[in-house]
N, C-alpha and C positions, 0 to 999 in steps of 0.2 A: 643408738649407734651400735654397730657391730664391727669387730675387727676382722678383716678379711685379708688374706695374703693375696694381693693382686698387684700386678705391675702397673705403674703409672702409664698413662697413654702418651707421655712425653718421652723424648729421648733421654738416655742416661744423663745424669747431671754432668755438665762440663766442669772442668777444673776452674776454680776461682783463682784470683791472682796469687794467693798463697799456696796453691796446689791442693786445696782442700775441696772435696766434693762429697755429697751425700745423695744417694739415688732414691730415697724414700721407700726402700724395700725392707729395711731392718728396724727393729725397735732396739734402742740403746738406752742404757741408764743415763739419767740426767747428768750425773757427774762426769760420765764418759764424754758426752757431747761437749760439756763446758771445758773439760781438759783439752780436748782436741782442737777447739776453736777459740780458746781463751783470748787471744790477741787479734782475732780476725773479724773484720766487718763482713758478715755473710748474709746475703739476702736469701730467704728461705720460706717455704711453707712448712709448718711444723704441727705435729699432733702430739698432745700430751695424753698419756694413758695412765690411769691410776693403778695402784698395786693390785686391785681386783680384776684388772683387765678391761675396764670400761673407758671409752674415750671421754676425756674430761674437757678437752678444748682443741680446736683446730684454728690456727691463725696464720697470718702472713706477716713477715717482718723484713725490714731493710737491714736490720742488725739483730740477728737471732740471739746473740750472746746477751745483749741488753734486754731483750724481751724475756728470755728465760730467767735471767737474774731478777728482773722485776717480778715475775711470777713467784720465784722462790722467796723473795722478800715479803710478799703479801700472803703467800701460802707455803709455809715452811714444810708441810707434809709432802709437798711436791718433790722433795729430795728423793723420795722412794718411788717416784714415777718413772716411766720409760717414755722416750721421745722417738717419734718417727720424723725424719727430716729430709726434705728434698731441696737441695741448694740450687741457686741460679747464679750464673756468673755476673749478671747485672739485674737490676730491678726490672721485671717485665710484669707489670700489674695484671694485664689481661690473662697471660698464661698462668700466673700465680693464683688468680681468682678462679680460673677454670679448674685447676688442680685442687684447690681448697674445696670447691663444690663437689668434685668427684670423691674426695675423701669423706665428706660429710654424708653423702648419699649411700 
């Protein structure tokens, strides 16, 4: 994998019910993401980048807070990782799978 600054081929993220949106363009620290979305159920495609800058994981989640917390519980070193996140106002499996594939390629 390589990290490239490229805009997703999808429109900018629409605001979710809680007014939170992520466009998939920035890498943020894991703790920043979790603080911003702590009590929000947020559907998203997310990419975990290790401290060395290598992509460690790309996934889809109906609730990215639960997914990231599960990763942290099983891999505590992930606390030093950065996350790229593209939120979706509702679960759209086809669009999310397409974006995940785009990020992996």
